[in-house]
All heavy atoms as a GROMACS GRO file, in nm:
protein
  619
    1MET      N    1   8.500   9.859   7.953
    1MET     CA    2   8.527   9.789   8.077
    1MET      C    3   8.540   9.894   8.188
    1MET      O    4   8.605   9.995   8.172
    1MET     CB    5   8.656   9.708   8.063
    1MET     CG    6   8.695   9.636   8.188
    1MET     SD    7   8.844   9.537   8.171
    1MET     CE    8   8.794   9.424   8.044
    2MET      N    9   8.477   9.867   8.301
    2MET     CA   10   8.481   9.960   8.413
    2MET      C   11   8.610   9.942   8.494
    2MET      O   12   8.656   9.831   8.513
    2MET     CB   13   8.361   9.938   8.506
    2MET     CG   14   8.228   9.976   8.446
    2MET     SD   15   8.213  10.149   8.401
    2MET     CE   16   8.214  10.225   8.561
    3HIS      N   17   8.663  10.054   8.536
    3HIS     CA   18   8.776  10.056   8.627
    3HIS      C   19   8.737  10.145   8.744
    3HIS      O   20   8.662  10.241   8.728
    3HIS     CB   21   8.902  10.109   8.559
    3HIS     CG   22   8.956  10.014   8.457
    3HIS    ND1   23   9.054   9.924   8.486
    3HIS    CD2   24   8.924   9.993   8.328
    3HIS    CE1   25   9.081   9.852   8.378
    3HIS    NE2   26   9.002   9.892   8.281
    4TYR      N   27   8.790  10.113   8.862
    4TYR     CA   28   8.747  10.181   8.983
    4TYR      C   29   8.867  10.234   9.061
    4TYR      O   30   8.971  10.170   9.067
    4TYR     CB   31   8.671  10.083   9.075
    4TYR     CG   32   8.558  10.012   9.006
    4TYR    CD1   33   8.576   9.888   8.946
    4TYR    CD2   34   8.432  10.071   8.997
    4TYR    CE1   35   8.473   9.822   8.882
    4TYR    CE2   36   8.327  10.007   8.933
    4TYR     CZ   37   8.349   9.883   8.876
    4TYR     OH   38   8.245   9.819   8.811
    5GLU      N   39   8.850  10.351   9.120
    5GLU     CA   40   8.942  10.404   9.219
    5GLU      C   41   8.862  10.419   9.347
    5GLU      O   42   8.768  10.499   9.354
    5GLU     CB   43   9.000  10.539   9.176
    5GLU     CG   44   9.098  10.529   9.063
    5GLU     CD   45   9.162  10.662   9.028
    5GLU    OE1   46   9.108  10.769   9.066
    5GLU    OE2   47   9.265  10.661   8.962
    6ILE      N   48   8.896  10.340   9.448
    6ILE     CA   49   8.824  10.342   9.574
    6ILE      C   50   8.911  10.416   9.674
    6ILE      O   51   9.022  10.373   9.706
    6ILE     CB   52   8.793  10.199   9.623
    6ILE    CG1   53   8.701  10.126   9.522
    6ILE    CG2   54   8.723  10.202   9.757
    6ILE    CD1   55   8.772  10.041   9.425
    7PHE      N   56   8.860  10.527   9.722
    7PHE     CA   57   8.933  10.609   9.818
    7PHE      C   58   8.894  10.566   9.959
    7PHE      O   59   8.776  10.558   9.992
    7PHE     CB   60   8.903  10.757   9.795
    7PHE     CG   61   8.963  10.807   9.667
    7PHE    CD1   62   8.901  10.783   9.546
    7PHE    CD2   63   9.083  10.876   9.668
    7PHE    CE1   64   8.956  10.826   9.426
    7PHE    CE2   65   9.139  10.920   9.548
    7PHE     CZ   66   9.076  10.896   9.428
    8VAL      N   67   8.995  10.535  10.039
    8VAL     CA   68   8.976  10.486  10.175
    8VAL      C   69   9.061  10.569  10.269
    8VAL      O   70   9.157  10.633  10.228
    8VAL     CB   71   9.013  10.336  10.187
    8VAL    CG1   72   8.923  10.249  10.102
    8VAL    CG2   73   9.159  10.313  10.152
    9SER      N   74   9.024  10.566  10.396
    9SER     CA   75   9.106  10.628  10.501
    9SER      C   76   9.153  10.518  10.595
    9SER      O   77   9.074  10.432  10.636
    9SER     CB   78   9.025  10.731  10.579
    9SER     OG   79   8.994  10.841  10.497
   10VAL      N   80   9.282  10.522  10.627
   10VAL     CA   81   9.342  10.428  10.720
   10VAL      C   82   9.394  10.512  10.837
   10VAL      O   83   9.490  10.587  10.820
   10VAL     CB   84   9.455  10.347  10.655
   10VAL    CG1   85   9.519  10.253  10.755
   10VAL    CG2   86   9.404  10.270  10.533
   11ASP      N   87   9.328  10.501  10.950
   11ASP     CA   88   9.360  10.585  11.067
   11ASP      C   89   9.368  10.732  11.028
   11ASP      O   90   9.458  10.805  11.069
   11ASP     CB   91   9.490  10.539  11.133
   11ASP     CG   92   9.474  10.410  11.211
   11ASP    OD1   93   9.358  10.377  11.247
   11ASP    OD2   94   9.574  10.343  11.237
   12GLY      N   95   9.274  10.777  10.946
   12GLY     CA   96   9.266  10.917  10.907
   12GLY      C   97   9.352  10.957  10.788
   12GLY      O   98   9.340  11.068  10.739
   13GLN      N   99   9.438  10.870  10.740
   13GLN     CA  100   9.522  10.897  10.624
   13GLN      C  101   9.452  10.848  10.499
   13GLN      O  102   9.418  10.730  10.489
   13GLN     CB  103   9.658  10.826  10.637
   13GLN     CG  104   9.740  10.871  10.754
   13GLN     CD  105   9.827  10.991  10.719
   13GLN    OE1  106   9.829  11.038  10.606
   13GLN    NE2  107   9.899  11.040  10.817
   14GLN      N  108   9.430  10.938  10.403
   14GLN     CA  109   9.359  10.898  10.282
   14GLN      C  110   9.451  10.825  10.184
   14GLN      O  111   9.567  10.860  10.170
   14GLN     CB  112   9.297  11.020  10.213
   14GLN     CG  113   9.199  10.980  10.104
   14GLN     CD  114   9.131  11.099  10.040
   14GLN    OE1  115   9.197  11.187   9.991
   14GLN    NE2  116   8.998  11.097  10.042
   15GLY      N  117   9.397  10.724  10.120
   15GLY     CA  118   9.468  10.648  10.018
   15GLY      C  119   9.370  10.602   9.912
   15GLY      O  120   9.250  10.626   9.922
   16VAL      N  121   9.423  10.536   9.811
   16VAL     CA  122   9.337  10.490   9.702
   16VAL      C  123   9.377  10.348   9.664
   16VAL      O  124   9.495  10.313   9.664
   16VAL     CB  125   9.345  10.585   9.579
   16VAL    CG1  126   9.485  10.590   9.521
   16VAL    CG2  127   9.245  10.546   9.473
   17VAL      N  128   9.276  10.267   9.633
   17VAL     CA  129   9.296  10.132   9.582
   17VAL      C  130   9.237  10.130   9.442
   17VAL      O  131   9.119  10.163   9.423
   17VAL     CB  132   9.226  10.026   9.670
   17VAL    CG1  133   9.245   9.887   9.612
   17VAL    CG2  134   9.278  10.033   9.813
   18ARG      N  135   9.318  10.095   9.344
   18ARG     CA  136   9.271  10.088   9.205
   18ARG      C  137   9.237   9.943   9.172
   18ARG      O  138   9.317   9.853   9.196
   18ARG     CB  139   9.378  10.143   9.111
   18ARG     CG  140   9.395  10.292   9.127
   18ARG     CD  141   9.503  10.347   9.035
   18ARG     NE  142   9.513  10.490   9.050
   18ARG     CZ  143   9.589  10.551   9.140
   18ARG    NH1  144   9.662  10.480   9.225
   18ARG    NH2  145   9.592  10.683   9.147
   19VAL      N  146   9.119   9.924   9.115
   19VAL     CA  147   9.072   9.790   9.081
   19VAL      C  148   9.028   9.791   8.935
   19VAL      O  149   8.941   9.868   8.897
   19VAL     CB  150   8.953   9.749   9.172
   19VAL    CG1  151   8.905   9.609   9.136
   19VAL    CG2  152   8.992   9.757   9.318
   20GLY      N  153   9.091   9.705   8.856
   20GLY     CA  154   9.053   9.692   8.716
   20GLY      C  155   8.925   9.613   8.701
   20GLY      O  156   8.896   9.524   8.781
   21GLY      N  157   8.850   9.645   8.599
   21GLY     CA  158   8.724   9.577   8.576
   21GLY      C  159   8.738   9.431   8.541
   21GLY      O  160   8.642   9.355   8.551
   22SER      N  161   8.857   9.388   8.503
   22SER     CA  162   8.877   9.248   8.470
   22SER      C  163   8.911   9.164   8.593
   22SER      O  164   8.924   9.043   8.583
   22SER     CB  165   8.989   9.233   8.366
   22SER     OG  166   9.111   9.281   8.419
   23HIS      N  167   8.924   9.228   8.708
   23HIS     CA  168   8.956   9.154   8.831
   23HIS      C  169   8.838   9.063   8.864
   23HIS      O  170   8.723   9.107   8.865
   23HIS     CB  171   8.982   9.251   8.946
   23HIS     CG  172   9.046   9.186   9.063
   23HIS    ND1  173   8.978   9.103   9.148
   23HIS    CD2  174   9.174   9.189   9.108
   23HIS    CE1  175   9.058   9.059   9.241
   23HIS    NE2  176   9.179   9.111   9.219
   24PRO      N  177   8.865   8.936   8.892
   24PRO     CA  178   8.754   8.842   8.913
   24PRO      C  179   8.666   8.873   9.033
   24PRO      O  180   8.550   8.833   9.036
   24PRO     CB  181   8.824   8.706   8.931
   24PRO     CG  182   8.965   8.738   8.960
   24PRO     CD  183   8.995   8.871   8.900
   25LEU      N  184   8.717   8.945   9.132
   25LEU     CA  185   8.636   8.977   9.249
   25LEU      C  186   8.566   9.112   9.238
   25LEU      O  187   8.500   9.155   9.331
   25LEU     CB  188   8.724   8.974   9.375
   25LEU     CG  189   8.787   8.839   9.407
   25LEU    CD1  190   8.876   8.849   9.530
   25LEU    CD2  191   8.680   8.732   9.427
   26ALA      N  192   8.581   9.179   9.125
   26ALA     CA  193   8.518   9.310   9.107
   26ALA      C  194   8.420   9.303   8.990
   26ALA      O  195   8.450   9.343   8.879
   26ALA     CB  196   8.623   9.417   9.081
   27SER      N  197   8.301   9.253   9.018
   27SER     CA  198   8.201   9.239   8.912
   27SER      C  199   8.107   9.359   8.906
   27SER      O  200   8.013   9.360   8.830
   27SER     CB  201   8.121   9.111   8.932
   27SER     OG  202   8.057   9.113   9.058
   28GLY      N  203   8.133   9.460   8.987
   28GLY     CA  204   8.050   9.580   8.990
   28GLY      C  205   8.099   9.674   9.099
   28GLY      O  206   8.197   9.646   9.168
   29THR      N  207   8.029   9.784   9.115
   29THR     CA  208   8.070   9.886   9.211
   29THR      C  209   8.078   9.832   9.353
   29THR      O  210   8.179   9.850   9.423
   29THR     CB  211   7.973  10.005   9.205
   29THR    OG1  212   7.969  10.055   9.071
   29THR    CG2  213   8.017  10.116   9.298
   30ALA      N  214   7.974   9.764   9.398
   30ALA     CA  215   7.969   9.715   9.536
   30ALA      C  216   8.081   9.615   9.564
   30ALA      O  217   8.148   9.622   9.668
   30ALA     CB  218   7.833   9.652   9.566
   31SER      N  219   8.104   9.524   9.471
   31SER     CA  220   8.208   9.423   9.494
   31SER      C  221   8.348   9.485   9.485
   31SER      O  222   8.439   9.439   9.553
   31SER     CB  223   8.194   9.306   9.396
   31SER     OG  224   8.204   9.350   9.263
   32ALA      N  225   8.366   9.589   9.404
   32ALA     CA  226   8.496   9.658   9.399
   32ALA      C  227   8.524   9.727   9.532
   32ALA      O  228   8.637   9.723   9.582
   32ALA     CB  229   8.497   9.760   9.285
   33ILE      N  230   8.421   9.788   9.592
   33ILE     CA  231   8.437   9.852   9.723
   33ILE      C  232   8.469   9.748   9.829
   33ILE      O  233   8.561   9.766   9.910
   33ILE     CB  234   8.311   9.933   9.760
   33ILE    CG1  235   8.295  10.052   9.666
   33ILE    CG2  236   8.317   9.978   9.906
   33ILE    CD1  237   8.162  10.123   9.679
   34GLU      N  238   8.396   9.638   9.830
   34GLU     CA  239   8.420   9.530   9.927
   34GLU      C  240   8.561   9.476   9.914
   34GLU      O  241   8.630   9.453  10.014
   34GLU     CB  242   8.319   9.417   9.908
   34GLU     CG  243   8.179   9.452   9.952
   34GLU     CD  244   8.081   9.339   9.923
   34GLU    OE1  245   8.124   9.223   9.909
   34GLU    OE2  246   7.961   9.369   9.912
   35TYR      N  247   8.606   9.456   9.791
   35TYR     CA  248   8.742   9.405   9.767
   35TYR      C  249   8.845   9.504   9.821
   35TYR      O  250   8.938   9.465   9.891
   35TYR     CB  251   8.764   9.380   9.618
   35TYR     CG  252   8.906   9.347   9.584
   35TYR    CD1  253   8.958   9.221   9.612
   35TYR    CD2  254   8.990   9.442   9.527
   35TYR    CE1  255   9.090   9.191   9.584
   35TYR    CE2  256   9.121   9.412   9.497
   35TYR     CZ  257   9.171   9.287   9.526
   35TYR     OH  258   9.302   9.258   9.498
   36ALA      N  259   8.830   9.633   9.788
   36ALA     CA  260   8.926   9.734   9.831
   36ALA      C  261   8.932   9.744   9.984
   36ALA      O  262   9.041   9.751  10.042
   36ALA     CB  263   8.890   9.870   9.771
   37LEU      N  264   8.817   9.742  10.049
   37LEU     CA  265   8.815   9.748  10.195
   37LEU      C  266   8.877   9.622  10.256
   37LEU      O  267   8.952   9.630  10.354
   37LEU     CB  268   8.673   9.767  10.246
   37LEU     CG  269   8.611   9.904  10.219
   37LEU    CD1  270   8.464   9.905  10.263
   37LEU    CD2  271   8.689  10.014  10.288
   38GLY      N  272   8.849   9.507  10.197
   38GLY     CA  273   8.906   9.382  10.247
   38GLY      C  274   9.057   9.378  10.236
   38GLY      O  275   9.127   9.338  10.330
   39VAL      N  276   9.109   9.421  10.122
   39VAL     CA  277   9.254   9.423  10.102
   39VAL      C  278   9.319   9.521  10.199
   39VAL      O  279   9.423   9.492  10.259
   39VAL     CB  280   9.288   9.460   9.955
   39VAL    CG1  281   9.435   9.494   9.939
   39VAL    CG2  282   9.250   9.346   9.863
   40THR      N  283   9.258   9.638  10.214
   40THR     CA  284   9.314   9.739  10.304
   40THR      C  285   9.314   9.690  10.448
   40THR      O  286   9.413   9.706  10.520
   40THR     CB  287   9.235   9.871  10.291
   40THR    OG1  288   9.232   9.910  10.154
   40THR    CG2  289   9.301   9.980  10.373
   41LYS      N  290   9.205   9.627  10.490
   41LYS     CA  291   9.198   9.574  10.627
   41LYS      C  292   9.298   9.461  10.648
   41LYS      O  293   9.352   9.445  10.757
   41LYS     CB  294   9.056   9.526  10.658
   41LYS     CG  295   8.958   9.639  10.675
   41LYS     CD  296   8.817   9.589  10.698
   41LYS     CE  297   8.720   9.706  10.707
   41LYS     NZ  298   8.580   9.662  10.721
   42MET      N  299   9.324   9.384  10.543
   42MET     CA  300   9.421   9.277  10.553
   42MET      C  301   9.563   9.334  10.569
   42MET      O  302   9.644   9.280  10.644
   42MET     CB  303   9.414   9.188  10.427
   42MET     CG  304   9.482   9.056  10.442
   42MET     SD  305   9.446   8.937  10.310
   42MET     CE  306   9.437   9.036  10.165
   43CYS      N  307   9.590   9.444  10.500
   43CYS     CA  308   9.722   9.508  10.509
   43CYS      C  309   9.742   9.582  10.640
   43CYS      O  310   9.855   9.595  10.689
   43CYS     CB  311   9.742   9.603  10.391
   43CYS     SG  312   9.756   9.522  10.232
   44TYR      N  313   9.635   9.636  10.695
   44TYR     CA  314   9.640   9.715  10.819
   44TYR      C  315   9.538   9.661  10.918
   44TYR      O  316   9.437   9.726  10.946
   44TYR     CB  317   9.613   9.863  10.788
   44TYR     CG  318   9.706   9.922  10.686
   44TYR    CD1  319   9.669   9.931  10.552
   44TYR    CD2  320   9.833   9.965  10.722
   44TYR    CE1  321   9.754   9.985  10.458
   44TYR    CE2  322   9.920  10.019  10.628
   44TYR     CZ  323   9.880  10.028  10.497
   44TYR     OH  324   9.966  10.081  10.403
   45PRO      N  325   9.563   9.543  10.975
   45PRO     CA  326   9.461   9.478  11.058
   45PRO      C  327   9.428   9.554  11.187
   45PRO      O  328   9.318   9.541  11.239
   45PRO     CB  329   9.520   9.340  11.088
   45PRO     CG  330   9.667   9.356  11.065
   45PRO     CD  331   9.683   9.462  10.962
   46GLU      N  332   9.520   9.632  11.239
   46GLU     CA  333   9.496   9.703  11.364
   46GLU      C  334   9.440   9.843  11.343
   46GLU      O  335   9.405   9.912  11.438
   46GLU     CB  336   9.628   9.713  11.444
   46GLU     CG  337   9.691   9.578  11.474
   46GLU     CD  338   9.603   9.488  11.559
   46GLU    OE1  339   9.538   9.540  11.653
   46GLU    OE2  340   9.599   9.367  11.534
   47ALA      N  341   9.432   9.888  11.218
   47ALA     CA  342   9.391  10.025  11.187
   47ALA      C  343   9.240  10.036  11.170
   47ALA      O  344   9.170   9.938  11.145
   47ALA     CB  345   9.461  10.073  11.060
   48THR      N  346   9.192  10.159  11.179
   48THR     CA  347   9.053  10.189  11.147
   48THR      C  348   9.047  10.222  10.998
   48THR      O  349   9.110  10.317  10.952
   48THR     CB  350   9.003  10.310  11.229
   48THR    OG1  351   9.016  10.279  11.367
   48THR    CG2  352   8.859  10.342  11.195
   49VAL      N  353   8.974  10.141  10.923
   49VAL     CA  354   8.964  10.156  10.778
   49VAL      C  355   8.823  10.203  10.744
   49VAL      O  356   8.725  10.142  10.788
   49VAL     CB  357   8.994  10.024  10.705
   49VAL    CG1  358   8.976  10.038  10.556
   49VAL    CG2  359   9.136   9.977  10.737
   50GLU      N  360   8.815  10.312  10.668
   50GLU     CA  361   8.685  10.368  10.630
   50GLU      C  362   8.679  10.392  10.480
   50GLU      O  363   8.778  10.433  10.420
   50GLU     CB  364   8.660  10.500  10.702
   50GLU     CG  365   8.654  10.487  10.853
   50GLU     CD  366   8.639  10.622  10.920
   50GLU    OE1  367   8.699  10.720  10.871
   50GLU    OE2  368   8.568  10.627  11.021
   51PHE      N  369   8.562  10.367  10.421
   51PHE     CA  370   8.537  10.400  10.281
   51PHE      C  371   8.506  10.548  10.271
   51PHE      O  372   8.424  10.600  10.347
   51PHE     CB  373   8.419  10.317  10.229
   51PHE     CG  374   8.366  10.362  10.097
   51PHE    CD1  375   8.437  10.336   9.981
   51PHE    CD2  376   8.247  10.430  10.088
   51PHE    CE1  377   8.389  10.378   9.858
   51PHE    CE2  378   8.197  10.473   9.966
   51PHE     CZ  379   8.269  10.446   9.851
   52ASP      N  380   8.572  10.619  10.178
   52ASP     CA  381   8.546  10.762  10.158
   52ASP      C  382   8.456  10.784  10.037
   52ASP      O  383   8.346  10.833  10.049
   52ASP     CB  384   8.677  10.839  10.143
   52ASP     CG  385   8.758  10.838  10.272
   52ASP    OD1  386   8.700  10.834  10.381
   52ASP    OD2  387   8.883  10.840  10.263
   53PHE      N  388   8.505  10.748   9.918
   53PHE     CA  389   8.426  10.762   9.796
   53PHE      C  390   8.489  10.679   9.686
   53PHE      O  391   8.597  10.624   9.702
   53PHE     CB  392   8.410  10.909   9.754
   53PHE     CG  393   8.540  10.979   9.723
   53PHE    CD1  394   8.587  10.988   9.593
   53PHE    CD2  395   8.616  11.038   9.824
   53PHE    CE1  396   8.706  11.053   9.563
   53PHE    CE2  397   8.734  11.104   9.796
   53PHE     CZ  398   8.780  11.112   9.666
   54ILE      N  399   8.419  10.672   9.574
   54ILE     CA  400   8.466  10.591   9.460
   54ILE      C  401   8.456  10.673   9.332
   54ILE      O  402   8.365  10.755   9.317
   54ILE     CB  403   8.385  10.460   9.448
   54ILE    CG1  404   8.444  10.369   9.341
   54ILE    CG2  405   8.239  10.489   9.422
   54ILE    CD1  406   8.384  10.230   9.337
   55LYS      N  407   8.551  10.650   9.243
   55LYS     CA  408   8.545  10.705   9.107
   55LYS      C  409   8.539  10.586   9.012
   55LYS      O  410   8.612  10.488   9.030
   55LYS     CB  411   8.668  10.789   9.076
   55LYS     CG  412   8.675  10.919   9.152
   55LYS     CD  413   8.795  10.999   9.106
   55LYS     CE  414   8.804  11.131   9.180
   55LYS     NZ  415   8.921  11.209   9.134
   56GLU      N  416   8.452  10.596   8.914
   56GLU     CA  417   8.437  10.489   8.815
   56GLU      C  418   8.474  10.544   8.678
   56GLU      O  419   8.437  10.656   8.644
   56GLU     CB  420   8.294  10.437   8.813
   56GLU     CG  421   8.248  10.380   8.943
   56GLU     CD  422   8.104  10.334   8.939
   56GLU    OE1  423   8.028  10.380   8.850
   56GLU    OE2  424   8.067  10.253   9.023
   57TYR      N  425   8.544  10.462   8.602
   57TYR     CA  426   8.585  10.502   8.468
   57TYR      C  427   8.546  10.392   8.369
   57TYR      O  428   8.571  10.275   8.396
   57TYR     CB  429   8.736  10.522   8.459
   57TYR     CG  430   8.789  10.626   8.555
   57TYR    CD1  431   8.837  10.590   8.680
   57TYR    CD2  432   8.790  10.760   8.520
   57TYR    CE1  433   8.885  10.684   8.768
   57TYR    CE2  434   8.838  10.856   8.608
   57TYR     CZ  435   8.886  10.817   8.731
   57TYR     OH  436   8.933  10.912   8.817
   58GLU      N  437   8.491  10.430   8.259
   58GLU     CA  438   8.463  10.337   8.150
   58GLU      C  439   8.579  10.347   8.052
   58GLU      O  440   8.600  10.452   7.991
   58GLU     CB  441   8.332  10.372   8.081
   58GLU     CG  442   8.296  10.279   7.966
   58GLU     CD  443   8.252  10.141   8.014
   58GLU    OE1  444   8.183  10.131   8.116
   58GLU    OE2  445   8.288  10.043   7.946
   59LEU      N  446   8.658  10.241   8.042
   59LEU     CA  447   8.772  10.240   7.953
   59LEU      C  448   8.748  10.139   7.841
   59LEU      O  449   8.690  10.034   7.863
   59LEU     CB  450   8.900  10.202   8.029
   59LEU     CG  451   8.940  10.296   8.143
   59LEU    CD1  452   9.065  10.243   8.211
   59LEU    CD2  453   8.964  10.436   8.091
   60GLU      N  454   8.796  10.173   7.724
   60GLU     CA  455   8.786  10.080   7.612
   60GLU      C  456   8.888   9.970   7.629
   60GLU      O  457   8.996   9.991   7.684
   60GLU     CB  458   8.812  10.154   7.481
   60GLU     CG  459   8.707  10.257   7.447
   60GLU     CD  460   8.736  10.327   7.315
   60GLU    OE1  461   8.816  10.274   7.235
   60GLU    OE2  462   8.681  10.435   7.294
   61ASP      N  463   8.853   9.852   7.582
   61ASP     CA  464   8.949   9.742   7.583
   61ASP      C  465   9.066   9.777   7.492
   61ASP      O  466   9.049   9.844   7.390
   61ASP     CB  467   8.884   9.613   7.535
   61ASP     CG  468   8.780   9.561   7.634
   61ASP    OD1  469   8.788   9.597   7.752
   61ASP    OD2  470   8.691   9.486   7.591
   62GLU      N  471   9.184   9.731   7.531
   62GLU     CA  472   9.300   9.755   7.447
   62GLU      C  473   9.287   9.675   7.317
   62GLU      O  474   9.243   9.560   7.318
   62GLU     CB  475   9.427   9.714   7.520
   62GLU     CG  476   9.456   9.801   7.640
   62GLU     CD  477   9.586   9.764   7.707
   62GLU    OE1  478   9.664   9.686   7.650
   62GLU    OE2  479   9.610   9.814   7.818
   63PRO      N  480   9.326   9.734   7.207
   63PRO     CA  481   9.316   9.662   7.080
   63PRO      C  482   9.418   9.548   7.073
   63PRO      O  483   9.525   9.557   7.134
   63PRO     CB  484   9.346   9.769   6.976
   63PRO     CG  485   9.429   9.869   7.048
   63PRO     CD  486   9.380   9.867   7.191
   64ASP      N  487   9.384   9.446   7.003
   64ASP     CA  488   9.477   9.335   6.982
   64ASP      C  489   9.573   9.375   6.871
   64ASP      O  490   9.535   9.381   6.754
   64ASP     CB  491   9.402   9.207   6.945
   64ASP     CG  492   9.494   9.089   6.928
   64ASP    OD1  493   9.612   9.098   6.969
   64ASP    OD2  494   9.450   8.987   6.874
   65VAL      N  495   9.697   9.405   6.908
   65VAL     CA  496   9.796   9.449   6.809
   65VAL      C  497   9.897   9.340   6.777
   65VAL      O  498   9.992   9.363   6.703
   65VAL     CB  499   9.869   9.577   6.856
   65VAL    CG1  500   9.773   9.692   6.864
   65VAL    CG2  501   9.939   9.554   6.988
   66GLY      N  502   9.878   9.222   6.833
   66GLY     CA  503   9.972   9.114   6.808
   66GLY      C  504  10.104   9.142   6.878
   66GLY      O  505  10.110   9.210   6.978
   67TYR      N  506  10.211   9.089   6.820
   67TYR     CA  507  10.343   9.114   6.877
   67TYR      C  508  10.390   9.253   6.839
   67TYR      O  509  10.396   9.288   6.722
   67TYR     CB  510  10.445   9.011   6.826
   67TYR     CG  511  10.424   8.874   6.885
   67TYR    CD1  512  10.371   8.771   6.810
   67TYR    CD2  513  10.456   8.849   7.018
   67TYR    CE1  514  10.352   8.644   6.863
   67TYR    CE2  515  10.436   8.724   7.073
   67TYR     CZ  516  10.385   8.622   6.995
   67TYR     OH  517  10.366   8.499   7.050
   68VAL      N  518  10.424   9.332   6.938
   68VAL     CA  519  10.473   9.468   6.913
   68VAL      C  520  10.623   9.464   6.890
   68VAL      O  521  10.678   9.538   6.809
   68VAL     CB  522  10.438   9.561   7.031
   68VAL    CG1  523  10.497   9.698   7.011
   68VAL    CG2  524  10.288   9.569   7.047
   69TYR      N  525  10.691   9.376   6.960
   69TYR     CA  526  10.837   9.368   6.950
   69TYR      C  527  10.877   9.223   6.950
   69TYR      O  528  10.832   9.145   7.034
   69TYR     CB  529  10.902   9.440   7.069
   69TYR     CG  530  11.052   9.425   7.073
   69TYR    CD1  531  11.133   9.501   6.989
   69TYR    CD2  532  11.113   9.334   7.158
   69TYR    CE1  533  11.270   9.489   6.991
   69TYR    CE2  534  11.250   9.320   7.161
   69TYR     CZ  535  11.328   9.398   7.078
   69TYR     OH  536  11.465   9.384   7.080
   70GLU      N  537  10.959   9.187   6.858
   70GLU     CA  538  11.010   9.051   6.852
   70GLU      C  539  11.158   9.055   6.882
   70GLU      O  540  11.233   9.132   6.822
   70GLU     CB  541  10.984   8.990   6.714
   70GLU     CG  542  10.996   8.841   6.716
   70GLU     CD  543  10.937   8.780   6.589
   70GLU    OE1  544  10.822   8.816   6.554
   70GLU    OE2  545  11.005   8.698   6.528
   71GLN      N  546  11.202   8.975   6.978
   71GLN     CA  547  11.340   8.975   7.022
   71GLN      C  548  11.432   8.922   6.913
   71GLN      O  549  11.403   8.821   6.850
   71GLN     CB  550  11.353   8.890   7.147
   71GLN     CG  551  11.494   8.885   7.200
   71GLN     CD  552  11.503   8.802   7.327
   71GLN    OE1  553  11.402   8.770   7.387
   71GLN    NE2  554  11.622   8.765   7.365
   72HIS      N  555  11.543   8.992   6.893
   72HIS     CA  556  11.645   8.947   6.799
   72HIS      C  557  11.773   8.918   6.876
   72HIS      O  558  11.813   8.995   6.963
   72HIS     CB  559  11.672   9.056   6.694
   72HIS     CG  560  11.553   9.088   6.611
   72HIS    ND1  561  11.509   9.005   6.512
   72HIS    CD2  562  11.465   9.190   6.616
   72HIS    CE1  563  11.400   9.057   6.456
   72HIS    NE2  564  11.372   9.171   6.519
   73GLY      N  565  11.836   8.808   6.845
   73GLY     CA  566  11.960   8.772   6.916
   73GLY      C  567  11.929   8.708   7.048
   73GLY      O  568  11.817   8.668   7.078
   74SER      N  569  12.033   8.696   7.131
   74SER     CA  570  12.014   8.632   7.260
   74SER      C  571  12.052   8.730   7.372
   74SER      O  572  12.126   8.827   7.351
   74SER     CB  573  12.102   8.507   7.271
   74SER     OG  574  12.238   8.544   7.259
   75VAL      N  575  12.001   8.701   7.488
   75VAL     CA  576  12.029   8.784   7.605
   75VAL      C  577  12.135   8.714   7.687
   75VAL      O  578  12.121   8.595   7.720
   75VAL     CB  579  11.901   8.804   7.689
   75VAL    CG1  580  11.932   8.882   7.816
   75VAL    CG2  581  11.795   8.873   7.606
   76GLN      N  582  12.242   8.784   7.720
   76GLN     CA  583  12.351   8.727   7.800
   76GLN      C  584  12.308   8.719   7.945
   76GLN      O  585  12.259   8.817   8.001
   76GLN     CB  586  12.476   8.816   7.788
   76GLN     CG  587  12.596   8.762   7.864
   76GLN     CD  588  12.651   8.634   7.803
   76GLN    OE1  589  12.652   8.619   7.681
   76GLN    NE2  590  12.690   8.542   7.886
   77THR      N  591  12.322   8.601   8.005
   77THR     CA  592  12.293   8.586   8.147
   77THR      C  593  12.421   8.546   8.220
   77THR      O  594  12.508   8.480   8.163
   77THR     CB  595  12.186   8.478   8.171
   77THR    OG1  596  12.231   8.354   8.116
   77THR    CG2  597  12.054   8.518   8.108
   78TYR      N  598  12.432   8.587   8.342
   78TYR     CA  599  12.548   8.558   8.424
   78TYR      C  600  12.504   8.480   8.546
   78TYR      O  601  12.403   8.509   8.606
   78TYR     CB  602  12.617   8.689   8.469
   78TYR     CG  603  12.664   8.772   8.352
   78TYR    CD1  604  12.584   8.873   8.301
   78TYR    CD2  605  12.785   8.746   8.293
   78TYR    CE1  606  12.625   8.949   8.192
   78TYR    CE2  607  12.829   8.821   8.185
   78TYR     CZ  608  12.748   8.922   8.136
   78TYR     OH  609  12.791   8.996   8.029
   79HIS      N  610  12.583   8.380   8.583
   79HIS     CA  611  12.550   8.298   8.700
   79HIS      C  612  12.653   8.317   8.807
   79HIS      O  613  12.764   8.337   8.791
   79HIS     CB  614  12.543   8.150   8.664
   79HIS     CG  615  12.434   8.122   8.562
   79HIS    ND1  616  12.303   8.117   8.597
   79HIS    CD2  617  12.439   8.102   8.430
   79HIS    CE1  618  12.231   8.091   8.490
   79HIS    NE2  619  12.311   8.083   8.386
   0.00000   0.00000   0.00000
């Protein structure tokens, strides 16, 4: 599964938006970039947002290990 790190500049300050390959709006490199720029522009509507570069990673799916921890006893809650 592909994962993306999209590096953007917001008013000259560099940042990164990480997008997992399972995100429904990121079906490939171009859509991951569009998503990252859209989210950044939504967060900083008055700023100048620019795409710098992208890193792509091919990650293996996590194995299905079932339940790793099963709760024993009860958790005390306070109201």
